[in-house]
C-alpha positions, -999 to +999 in steps of 0.1 A: -043+006+002-076+023+010-080+050+036-109+052+060-134+080+058-125+109+081-146+133+102-127+166+096-121+185+064-092+208+071-080+227+040-046+243+034-044+280+027-030+297-004+008+299-004+025+332+002+048+340-027+081+342-007+076+307+006+071+293-029+104+308-039+122+292-010+105+258-017+122+257-051+153+246-032+135+216-016+108+192-027+079+214-040+044+213-027+012+219-046-012+247-035-040+244-061-075+237-047-074+200-058-041+195-038-057+205-005-053+176+019-083+170+041-065+144+062-038+166+078-038+194+103-008+209+086-007+242+068+023+236+046+019+267+026+027+287+057+052+264+075+064+230+065+087+202+075+116+195+050+136+170+070+130+146+099+158+133+121+148+106+145+167+094+176+146+066+190+146+037+214+126+005+208+112-010+240+096-044+236+086-046+272+064-015+272+056-018+234+066+018+229+090+039+209+105+069+227+131+096+219+133+127+198+123+139+164+142+170+152+124+187+123+138+212+098+112+239+093+107+261+063+083+290+072+070+319+052+079+354+064+058+365+094+046+329+101+050+322+139+038+287+143+039+253+126+011+226+129+020+189+129+000+157+130+001+134+160-020+104+171-018+094+208+018+106+212+028+116+247+047+149+240+072+155+268+089+187+255+095+209+225+126+230+220+146+248+193+180+239+180+196+255+210+174+234+234+154+265+244+118+255+252+091+263+226+055+268+236+032+241+222-004+228+224-019+195+216-054+199+202-086+179+205-084+144+192-103+132+161-106+094+159-090+092+125-069+124+122-055+123+157-045+156+173-028+188+159+004+197+176+009+235+173+043+248+180+053+285+184+085+288+164+099+320+179+122+322+149+134+286+152+144+267+120+147+234+138+122+220+162+132+192+187+103+171+200+108+146+228+079+120+230+067+085+236+044+065+213+013+047+228+014+009+232-014+006+208+000+030+181-019+025+149+011+022+127+029-004+149+024-040+155+043-057+183+045-095+180+053-119+208+078-146+201+050-171+196+036-150+167+068-152+147+082-180+127+113-186+149+093-185+182+123-171+200+123-133+198+096-106+196+091-086+164+080-051+155+070-036+122+052-005+110+026+002+084+025+040+076+001+042+046-021+061+046-021+084+077-008+060+104+028+072+108+016+102+129+012+076+157+050+072+160+064+102+143+053+138+149+054+154+115+032+167+087+017+134+077+005+142+042+017+126+009+020+161-007+046+172+019+078+154+009+106+152+035+141+138+036+149+119+068+175+102+089+173+079+120+193+065+148+175+034+162+185+018+194+174-018+201+183-046+225+216-063+216+208-093+193+179-076+175+183-063+139+164-031+129+158-024+092+143+008+077+131+022+044+164+040+038+201+033+033+219+019+063+249+041+073+277+033+098+287-001+110+264-030+098+264-045+132+255-011+148+272+007+177+272-009+212+257+015+238+251+011+275+226-014+289+234-041+263+218-022+234+229-012+199+223+018+178+218+015+140+218+045+116+198+051+084+195+080+059+170+088+031+185+116+009+155+117-015+125+136-003+096+112+003+060+114+015+060+106+052+039+075+049+070+058+034+091+060+065+091+024+078+108+003+104+110-034+114+129-050+142+134-087+149+155-118+145+163-110+109+188-125+085+198-113+050+205-130+017+216-114-015+195-118-047+218-097-069+241-067-069+214-043-061+190-064-041+185-089-013+160-104+011+155-099+049+135-125+067+135-148+097+159-176+091+132-202+085+117-182+056+149-168+041+159-194+015+123-198+002+119-160-001+152-156-019+142-183-044+107-168-049+122-134-056+151-147-078+139-126-108+140-093-090+172-081-108+156-089-142+125-069-131+146-039-122+163-041-156+129-044-174+115-015-154+144+008-162+142-001-199+106+010-199+105+042-178+139+054-168+165+049-141+159+033-107+167+063-084+168+047-050+201+028-049+192-007-035+160-026-038+158-049-008+128-068+004+115-078+038+092-108+044+071-102+075+052-125+097+017-135+086-001-106+104+012-081+079-021-066+066-012-061+029+003-080+000+032-056-001+042-021+009+064-001-014+087+014+012+118+028-006+149+006-003+130-020+016+097-033+003+076-051+029+059-084+018+034-108+032+045-144+034+013-155+016+029-147-017+057-173-011+042-203-028+072-220-044+061-215-080+066-177-085+029-175-094+025-144-073+055-125-084+032-099-099+031-085-063+069-081-065+066-064-099+038-042-085+058-030-055+089-024-076+069-004-101+059+019-072+096+031-072+084+052-101+047+056-097+040+064-061+074+069-046+089+090-073+057+108-084+032+107-056-005+115-053-008+149-035-038+137-016-055+103-010-084+114-031-061+107-061-047+074-049-053+060-085-022+081-096-002+057-074-021+024-078-035+027-113-002+037-128+016+010-108-008-018-118-004-008-154+034-007-150+034-040-132+017-056-161+043-043-185+071-057-163+054-091-163+051-090-201+087-081-205+098-111-183+072-138-189+055-130-222+023-115-235+000-143-224+011-141-188+004-104-189-029-110-206-040-132-177-035-104-152-051-078-174-081-100-180-086-107-143-082-070-136-109-061-161-133-086-145-124-072-111-132-037-123-166-048-136-173-066-103-162-036-082-184-012-102-214-035-098-208-039-060-204-001-056-239+005-071-234+005-109-222+029-135-238+059-119-224+054-084-201+083-074-178+058-057-168+045-091-149+077-100-112+076-101-109+110-084-127+104-051-140+128-026-124+111+004-100+082-001-103+073-037-127+049-054-146+019-043-131-016-040-099-018-060-110+006-087-081+029-082-059-001-092-082-017-118-100+012-135-069+033-132-047+007-151-075+001-177-076+038-183-038+039-190-040+008-212-068+024-232-046+054-239-018+030-249-040+013-274-052+046-288-019+063-294+004+033-298+028+017-274+060+035-286+044+069-283+028+061-249+060+047-234+080+078-245+054+100-228+054+080-196+092+081-194+091+119-198+063+122-173+084+104-146+114+126-154+094+159-153+077+152-120+104+132-102+102+136-064+071+157-067+034+154-057+007+152-084-030+156-088-055+142-113-059+177-128-021+180-130-017+147-148-044+155-173-028+189-180+006+172-185-010+146-208-027+173-229+005+193-232+030+165-239+010+138-256-024+150-270-014+185-281-050+195-286-044+226-307-040+204-338-068+186-356-052+153-347-051+164-311-087+174-309-097+141-324-076+122-299-090+142-270-125+132-281-115+096-286-099+092-252-126+108-230-101+118-204-124+137-181-150+110-183-125+084-171-112+104-142-141+126-129-172+106-138-185+073-125-187+040-143-167+024-171-164+044-203-173+026-236-138+029-250-123+007-222-098-018-236-104-054-224-074-077-230-085-113-231-065-143-221-065-177-239-054-194-207-084-181-188-107-188-217-099-225-212-107-222-175-140-206-185-148-235-208-143-260-180-163-239-156-192-239-182-191-277-183-193-280-146-221-255-143-240-275-169-239-305-145-206-320-153-185-337-126-160-318-106-135-346-113-135-336-150-119-302-142-083-305-153-062-283-129-028-298-138-002-270-139-026-243-127-013-213-109-031-189-086-047-169-113-065-199-129-078-211-095-091-176-088-108-174-122-126-207-115-136-200-079-146-163-084-169-172-113-187-202-099-224-194-093-228-182-057-256-206-050-244-242-046-259-273-029-240-289+000-236-320-021-221-301-050-197-282-027-186-315-010-180-330-045-160-299-056-138-299-025-132-337-027-122-335-063-100-304-061-087-304-026-096-268-019-098-269+019-063-285+020-048-261-006-014-247+003-023-214-015-038-187+008-054-172-023-072-204-032-083-211+003-098-175+007-117-178-025-130-213-017-140-203+019-158-173+005-180-195-017-186-220+011-196-193+036-221-179+010-238-213+011-235-219+049-214-249+043-206-261+078-178-286+071-154-258+062-158-237+094-130-254+114-106-248+085-119-212+081-111-206+118-076-220+114-071-198+084-083-166+100-061-171+130-031-178+108-034-152+081-037-114+087-037-100+051-067-077+046-073-088+010-078-124+021-095-122+055-119-093+052-141-110+025-145-139+048-156-118+078-179-098+055-194-131+041-200-145+076-216-112+088-239-113+057-252-147+069-269-131+099-278-154+127-258-183+113-226-165+103-222-135+126-217-154+158-190-175+140-173-143+128-173-128+163-160-159+179-132-163+154-123-126+156-121-127+194-095-154+190-076-140+160-076-103+170-044-104+192-025-116+161-038-090+137-022-056+128-042-026+140-052-019+104-068-053+101-084-050+135-100-018+124-112-032+091-128-063+106-143-043+135-161-020+110-175-050+091-188-066+123-203-034+137-219-022+105-257-020+106 
């Protein structure tokens, strides 16, 4: 999930030796130059947060969260202050563990970074902050009953990645500063809160005054702050196995449980590949349609968009992807967002291996083939093989398009093919063990790779180093010549039908029987962008694209139609964009409309004005940037 460019570059200082010694007892931090995080005000090498304890009230009327955050602080000798990240938080007071007031200042606000909260410690090892979030907090979306499936109760959910959680939790909001956490969440009676942690205490919560209930949660593993997540609504639960289950609104529950029925097999497959699942339970939450991403890998409770619930399990690669994050991302995390490929590239590769283990080599080949095509397309769109944005290690926020996913996974697959699967799997299993619950950088990964896999002091190692082109893959633009392209026989058949259509054949001759999302995407993404209105009408009539029940198929079809100013689809586009809030599916349509100038831009603005109240702030920001771009 891509981060927006930021205005400030604030670098951490070198760590005093005494603090490093203390940090050995908690989750370590990295202090090398490449681990400096430009998107936090924190100076973790001087003073850092090790635990967050939340005691919060959820208020649907004011659309705010209020209460206290009590932070455990580890400070180096002589350090007198700690700096936290906040965004539009109303800080009421700050005190130590004995409730003695501590001096604090809230600095100037940056539009992306928010404001630094600097607290004078006065020797305190715990800091207690009383605060209220803003109604428009960037991490939170408050839905009216009408925006939910059940239409009876409002709904709240958070999206923390990448630097949004500072809008509801005052802490050091950097992926390299791992923290354990706990929470007591008070909600109106009848509402169910869930969080990305283990629930502790009574399942039904504790009744408190004013017809409210308090629910308690605890995360004992140190995690990056963006993985603290909450949702509150009219939620029901259904088990999918001894370690897993689904939370959803009642009307979605059975369909979601059926779609995710293979989750226990996926957990088994993942453990067989790369070691034990270290988070206890793997539960899933299906959110309302405004959730901006396909999935979010919050520990113990992955968040999912309902757009993947299609009844045929054709999009369970999203489930495999988010599960794989339990190793790559949650267990070993990129130290800064410039190395997001260490999360997403590893996870996309791992996802593919899970899919192969469960569904066979051809199913995995379909995804790998599509990913390779997507990588080539993203490189082209970013400016070609020399464009700096096509590097895996990015300056600010990773690479262009989905290259952190696609180029990253292709890089790892290329290593697998070079050294052999058995040797590669043994290395990756050891890598996750060596760096469990720790941050990582590109330089750190390559150093580990050279030490434990390549062993470059030998003749074989030097030859392997030259063959793999490691630095070329990570630090240079474009696609190296040794990139492995796995090709799918299934998609080759789609390509043959596409060629016949492009040669003038009738759309009715395209046999789509038994097709799943991936085959439809292959067809629609590879059609020539210039089509006549008559040809588009024929295509739609033959294949029923406008009426498709797949959000993926509709998005790809509408994108093609918009590129040709095909007016008949606009009412359906409007209905789609006011119903679906997933970034991956809606932003290409706004971008396409914007590109059509005097025809498309007014349509985009009109639809956005109608759809905006139902979008998450992340989606609102993404679409706003598209429409305001010069």
